[in-house]
N, C-alpha and C positions, 0 to 999 in steps of 0.2 A: 382822513387817514392816508398815509403814504402807501404807495404801491410797493410790491415786493422788489421790483426793479429799482425804484428810488432808494429803498433801504439798502439794497446790495451796493449801489453806487456810493451811497453815503458811507457805508462800512469800508469799502475799498479805499475811498479818499481818506478816511480817518486812519486806516492802516498805513497808508503811504506817509501821512503826516507823522504818525507814531514812529515809523522806521527812521524818518529824517531826524526826528527829535533824538532818538537813541544814537544815531550816527554822530550828530553834533555834540551831544553830551559826552560820548566816548572820545571824540576828537580833542575836546578840551581837557579831559582828565582820563587817566587809565581806568578809573573806577567811577561808578555813578555815585553822586552825592545822595544823601537821604531825601533831599528835595526832588532830585531827578527821579528817584525810585517812586516817590509819591505821585509825581506827575505822570510817569509811565503807567503806574497801576490804575490811575483814574482813566487814562486813555484806553488802556486794555479792557477795563471793566465796561466802558461804553461800547467797545467793539463786541465784547461778549454779549452785552444786552441787545445790541442790534441783531446779532446772530440768533438769539433766542426769539426775538420778535419775528424775524424772517421765518424761522422754523414754525412758529405758531400760525402765521399767515399761510404758509405752504400747506400745513396740515388742515387748516380751515378750508382752503380751496379744494383740497383732495376730498375732504368729507362732503363738501357741498356738491362736488361732481358726482360722488357715489350716491348721495341721497336724492339727487335730481335725475339719476339715470332710471330707465324703465325697470320695473321689478321683473317683468317677464316679457316675452315676445308675444304680441297680440296674435290671436288666431283670426285670420280673415277668411270669410266664406265668400267665395266668388260664385255667382250664379250666371248662367248663360241663358239669354232669351231664346236661343236656338234650341235648347233642350225642351222648352215648353211647346214647340211647334210639332 
């Protein structure tokens, strides 16, 4: 399983690739072709899917942190040997 950081980097790289694709497609024509729109939508859906996976892993990490935290503060009883003398 990829780490959250790895997924964020992958999403950022894909977003940069998507922006370049759009810039190039618009440079060639004023309007996007149907094929360009389809390609962009695929790229966008992958970015959205990565975002959802990141959200899930972040929620999982937060839940794990909460479930592994102590339920309450332990009560410690300190005794002194000097009191027994």
